[in-house]
C-alpha positions as CSV (number, residue, x, y, z in Angstrom):
1,X,-151.4,-202.0,91.6
2,X,-149.0,-204.7,90.5
3,X,-148.8,-203.2,86.9
4,X,-148.1,-199.7,88.4
5,X,-145.3,-201.1,90.6
6,X,-143.8,-202.8,87.6
7,X,-143.9,-199.6,85.6
8,X,-142.3,-197.7,88.5
9,X,-139.4,-200.2,88.7
10,X,-139.0,-200.0,84.9
11,X,-138.9,-196.2,85.0
12,X,-136.3,-196.2,87.8
13,X,-134.1,-198.6,85.8
14,X,-134.4,-196.4,82.7
15,X,-133.6,-193.3,84.8
16,X,-130.5,-194.9,86.2
17,X,-129.4,-196.1,82.7
18,X,-129.9,-192.6,81.4
19,X,-127.9,-191.1,84.2
20,X,-125.1,-193.5,83.6
21,X,-125.1,-192.8,79.9
22,X,-125.1,-189.1,80.2
23,X,-122.9,-188.8,83.3
24,X,-120.5,-191.7,82.9
25,X,-117.4,-189.4,83.1
26,X,-118.5,-188.1,86.5
27,X,-119.3,-191.6,87.7
28,X,-115.8,-192.8,86.4
29,X,-114.2,-190.0,88.5
30,X,-116.3,-189.9,91.6
31,X,-116.7,-193.7,91.9
32,X,-113.0,-194.5,92.4
33,X,-112.6,-191.5,94.7
34,X,-115.4,-192.7,96.9
35,X,-113.9,-196.2,97.1
36,X,-110.5,-194.7,98.0
37,X,-112.1,-192.6,100.7
38,X,-114.0,-195.6,102.0
39,X,-110.8,-197.6,102.5
40,X,-108.7,-194.7,103.6
41,X,-111.0,-193.3,106.3
42,X,-112.2,-196.7,107.4
43,X,-108.7,-198.1,107.8
44,X,-107.5,-195.0,109.7
45,X,-110.5,-195.4,112.1
46,X,-109.8,-199.0,112.8
47,X,-106.0,-199.0,113.0
48,X,-104.6,-199.2,116.5
49,X,-101.3,-200.8,117.4
50,X,-101.8,-201.0,121.1
51,X,-98.5,-201.1,123.0
52,X,-99.8,-200.2,126.5
53,X,-97.2,-201.7,128.8
54,X,-99.4,-200.9,131.8
55,X,-102.2,-203.2,130.5
56,X,-103.3,-205.6,133.2
57,X,-106.5,-207.1,134.6
58,X,-108.5,-204.7,136.7
59,X,-110.7,-207.4,138.2
60,X,-110.1,-210.0,140.8
61,X,-109.2,-213.4,139.5
62,X,-108.2,-216.9,140.7
63,X,-105.1,-218.8,139.7
64,X,-102.2,-217.6,137.6
65,X,-101.7,-213.9,136.7
66,X,-100.2,-214.9,133.3
67,X,-103.3,-216.9,132.4
68,X,-105.6,-214.0,133.3
69,X,-103.3,-211.6,131.3
70,X,-103.5,-213.9,128.3
71,X,-107.3,-214.1,128.5
72,X,-107.6,-210.3,128.8
73,X,-105.2,-209.6,126.0
74,X,-107.1,-211.9,123.7
75,X,-110.4,-210.1,124.5
76,X,-108.7,-206.7,123.9
77,X,-107.5,-207.6,120.5
78,X,-110.6,-209.5,119.1
79,X,-113.4,-207.6,120.9
80,X,-112.2,-204.2,122.2
81,X,-110.2,-203.6,119.0
82,X,-111.1,-205.1,115.6
83,X,-109.2,-208.3,114.8
84,X,-107.8,-207.4,111.3
85,X,-105.7,-210.4,110.0
86,X,-108.8,-212.3,108.8
87,X,-110.9,-209.5,107.3
88,X,-112.1,-210.0,103.7
89,X,-111.6,-207.3,101.0
90,X,-114.9,-205.5,101.6
91,X,-113.8,-204.3,105.0
92,X,-111.9,-201.0,104.9
93,X,-109.3,-202.4,107.4
94,X,-108.5,-205.3,105.0
95,X,-105.9,-202.9,103.3
96,X,-103.9,-202.6,106.6
97,X,-100.8,-204.7,107.0
98,X,-98.9,-203.4,110.1
99,X,-101.8,-203.9,112.5
100,X,-102.6,-207.4,111.3
101,X,-98.9,-208.4,111.6
102,X,-98.8,-206.9,115.1
103,X,-102.0,-208.8,116.2
104,X,-100.7,-212.1,114.7
105,X,-97.5,-211.6,116.7
106,X,-99.5,-211.2,119.9
107,X,-101.5,-214.4,119.3
108,X,-98.5,-216.3,118.2
109,X,-96.6,-215.4,121.5
110,X,-99.6,-216.5,123.6
111,X,-100.0,-219.7,121.6
112,X,-96.4,-220.6,122.0
113,X,-96.4,-219.9,125.7
114,X,-99.6,-221.7,126.5
115,X,-98.5,-224.7,124.4
116,X,-95.2,-225.0,126.2
117,X,-96.8,-224.7,129.6
118,X,-99.7,-227.1,128.7
119,X,-97.2,-229.9,128.2
120,X,-96.4,-230.0,131.9
121,X,-100.0,-229.6,133.2
122,X,-102.6,-232.4,133.1
123,X,-105.6,-230.3,132.4
124,X,-107.9,-230.6,129.4
125,X,-108.9,-226.9,129.4
126,X,-105.4,-225.5,129.0
127,X,-104.6,-228.1,126.3
128,X,-107.8,-227.1,124.5
129,X,-106.8,-223.4,124.7
130,X,-103.4,-224.3,123.3
131,X,-104.9,-226.0,120.3
132,X,-107.4,-223.2,119.6
133,X,-104.7,-220.5,119.8
134,X,-102.8,-222.3,117.0
135,X,-105.7,-221.9,114.7
136,X,-104.8,-219.8,111.6
137,X,-105.3,-216.1,112.1
138,X,-106.6,-215.4,108.6
139,X,-109.9,-217.4,108.6
140,X,-113.0,-215.2,108.4
141,X,-115.7,-217.6,107.1
142,X,-114.2,-219.8,104.4
143,X,-111.2,-222.1,104.5
144,X,-108.1,-220.8,102.9
145,X,-107.6,-224.1,101.0
146,X,-108.8,-224.6,97.4
147,X,-112.2,-226.1,98.4
148,X,-113.2,-222.9,100.3
149,X,-115.3,-224.8,102.8
150,X,-117.1,-222.8,105.5
151,X,-115.1,-223.0,108.7
152,X,-115.1,-221.4,112.2
153,X,-113.6,-217.9,112.1
154,X,-110.3,-217.1,113.8
155,X,-112.1,-214.8,116.2
156,X,-114.6,-217.5,117.2
157,X,-111.7,-220.0,118.0
158,X,-109.8,-217.5,120.0
159,X,-112.9,-216.6,122.0
160,X,-113.2,-220.3,122.9
161,X,-109.5,-220.4,123.8
162,X,-110.1,-217.5,126.2
163,X,-113.0,-219.2,127.8
164,X,-110.9,-222.4,128.3
165,X,-108.1,-220.3,129.9
166,X,-110.5,-218.7,132.3
167,X,-112.1,-222.0,133.2
168,X,-108.6,-223.5,133.9
169,X,-107.7,-220.6,136.1
170,X,-110.8,-221.0,138.3
171,X,-109.4,-224.2,139.9
172,X,-105.7,-223.7,139.2
173,X,-103.2,-223.8,142.1
174,X,-100.2,-221.6,141.5
175,X,-97.0,-223.7,141.4
176,X,-93.5,-222.4,141.1
177,X,-92.5,-225.0,138.4
178,X,-95.3,-223.7,136.1
179,X,-93.9,-220.2,136.3
180,X,-90.5,-221.5,135.4
181,X,-92.2,-223.0,132.4
182,X,-93.6,-219.6,131.5
183,X,-90.2,-218.0,131.7
184,X,-88.7,-220.7,129.5
185,X,-91.5,-220.4,127.0
186,X,-91.0,-216.6,126.8
187,X,-87.3,-217.1,126.3
188,X,-87.9,-219.6,123.5
189,X,-90.4,-217.3,121.8
190,X,-87.8,-214.5,121.9
191,X,-85.4,-216.9,120.2
192,X,-87.9,-217.5,117.4
193,X,-88.4,-213.7,117.0
194,X,-84.7,-213.2,116.9
195,X,-84.3,-215.9,114.2
196,X,-86.9,-214.5,112.0
197,X,-85.5,-211.0,112.3
198,X,-82.0,-212.3,111.5
199,X,-83.2,-214.3,108.5
200,X,-84.8,-211.2,107.0
201,X,-81.7,-209.1,107.8
202,X,-79.5,-211.7,106.0
203,X,-81.8,-211.8,103.0
204,X,-82.2,-208.0,103.0
205,X,-85.9,-208.2,102.2
206,X,-87.2,-204.6,102.0
207,X,-90.7,-205.0,100.6
208,X,-92.2,-206.7,103.7
209,X,-89.8,-205.4,106.3
210,X,-92.6,-203.5,108.0
211,X,-94.7,-206.7,108.3
212,X,-91.8,-208.5,110.0
213,X,-91.0,-205.6,112.2
214,X,-94.6,-205.3,113.6
215,X,-95.0,-209.0,113.8
216,X,-91.9,-209.1,116.0
217,X,-93.1,-206.2,118.1
218,X,-96.5,-208.0,118.6
219,X,-94.6,-211.0,119.9
220,X,-92.4,-209.0,122.2
221,X,-95.3,-207.0,123.6
222,X,-97.1,-210.2,124.6
223,X,-93.8,-211.5,126.0
224,X,-93.4,-208.3,128.0
225,X,-96.9,-208.6,129.6
226,X,-96.4,-212.4,130.3
227,X,-93.2,-211.6,132.1
228,X,-94.8,-208.8,134.2
229,X,-97.6,-211.3,135.1
230,X,-95.1,-214.1,135.9
231,X,-93.2,-211.9,138.4
232,X,-96.5,-211.4,140.3
233,X,-96.8,-215.2,140.7
234,X,-93.2,-215.8,141.6
235,X,-92.4,-212.5,143.3
236,X,-89.1,-211.7,141.4
237,X,-87.8,-208.6,139.8
238,X,-87.9,-208.8,136.0
239,X,-87.1,-205.1,135.3
240,X,-83.7,-205.9,133.8
241,X,-85.5,-208.0,131.1
242,X,-88.4,-205.7,130.6
243,X,-86.2,-202.7,130.0
244,X,-84.7,-203.8,126.7
245,X,-88.1,-205.1,125.6
246,X,-89.6,-201.7,126.3
247,X,-86.9,-200.1,124.3
248,X,-87.8,-202.3,121.4
249,X,-91.5,-201.5,121.7
250,X,-90.7,-197.8,121.8
251,X,-89.4,-197.9,118.3
252,X,-91.8,-196.1,116.0
253,X,-90.1,-195.5,112.7
254,X,-92.1,-193.6,110.1
255,X,-90.9,-196.1,107.5
256,X,-89.4,-199.4,108.4
257,X,-86.1,-200.0,106.7
258,X,-83.9,-203.0,106.3
259,X,-80.8,-201.3,104.9
260,X,-77.3,-202.6,104.6
261,X,-75.6,-203.1,107.9
262,X,-72.6,-200.9,107.0
263,X,-74.7,-198.2,105.4
264,X,-74.3,-194.6,106.7
265,X,-77.5,-193.3,105.3
266,X,-80.1,-196.2,105.4
267,X,-81.0,-197.5,108.9
268,X,-81.8,-201.1,109.7
269,X,-84.8,-201.2,112.1
270,X,-84.9,-205.0,112.1
271,X,-81.3,-205.2,113.3
272,X,-82.0,-202.7,116.1
273,X,-85.1,-204.7,117.2
274,X,-83.1,-207.9,117.0
275,X,-80.5,-206.3,119.3
276,X,-83.0,-205.4,122.0
277,X,-84.5,-208.9,121.7
278,X,-81.2,-210.6,122.2
279,X,-80.4,-208.3,125.1
280,X,-83.7,-209.2,126.8
281,X,-83.3,-212.9,126.1
282,X,-79.8,-213.0,127.5
283,X,-80.9,-211.3,130.7
284,X,-83.9,-213.6,131.0
285,X,-81.6,-216.7,130.6
286,X,-79.4,-215.3,133.4
287,X,-82.4,-214.7,135.6
288,X,-83.9,-218.1,135.1
289,X,-80.6,-219.7,136.2
290,X,-80.4,-217.5,139.3
291,X,-84.0,-218.4,140.3
292,X,-83.4,-222.1,139.9
293,X,-80.1,-222.0,141.8
294,X,-81.8,-220.1,144.7
295,X,-84.3,-223.0,145.2
C-alpha cells in the first residue's frame, strides 16, 4: 500500500512536470492573468469608503454619545468592513490605497479626540483606550521594525480600545466640561488636517495626493460624527459647522489632483478640501466661544 502511494505521488509529480514543460507558454500567460484577476476582483469586493453621515448608534447606551459613536465607528471599520491598512500582500485588498488612507484617518481622529479628553478625566479605561488607539494601523502579525517580532495586530488593539470605551461609558456621568473638551479636540484635529493638506499643496506632491486627500476625508468624517454626537450631550446646534464638513465629504473626484493654484486646467482638490476644513474650523471656534460665554 505504501509503495503504491509512493508511486502515485511520483506519477503525479511527473505529470505536473510534463504539463509545465509542454504548456509553459499557456502557464506564463494564464498565471499572471489569474493573479491580476484575483487582486482586481478581490480589491473591488472589499473597497468601501463609507461616508454615511447618518451613522449613529441604534441601541440604548449609558454615558456620552460621542463615546458610543466612537465605539460603534471602530466596530464598523474593523469588523463590519475589512480593516485594510494592515493587510499583507497575499490579501487582494492589500493593493488598495484610498480605503486604507481613509480608515487610518478615521482612527487618527478618534485617537486624537479620546487622548485630548482623557487628560481631563481620571479614569483608567479611557486612558487605556487612548493608548490603544495610538497603536500603529499597519501591524498584521509582525512588527514593522527590522527584528520582525510577532506583535498584536492593529485590529486586536482597536477592539480592546472599543471595549475600554464602552466600559468607561457604563459608569460615566455626562459633564458639560467634557463636551467642551471634545469640541476643542475636534477643532485641534481639524487644524492638523489643514496643516497636512497645506504642506502637500505647498510641496505640490502629485504622486500621493489621493492618499492625503482620503486620509483627510477620513479624519473629517470622524470629526463630523463626533460633533453630531456632542450636540446630543450638550444640546446645541452644530449645523453651521457640519455644513462645510459635509461639503468636503461630498467631494468625489475621479482622479485626485494637486495642480498649480493659478492653473486654469488642472484642479487642486487638496486646496478645496482645505478650504472646507478651514471654514468648519473657524465656525467651530466661534461656536465654542459662544457656548462658554453663555455659561
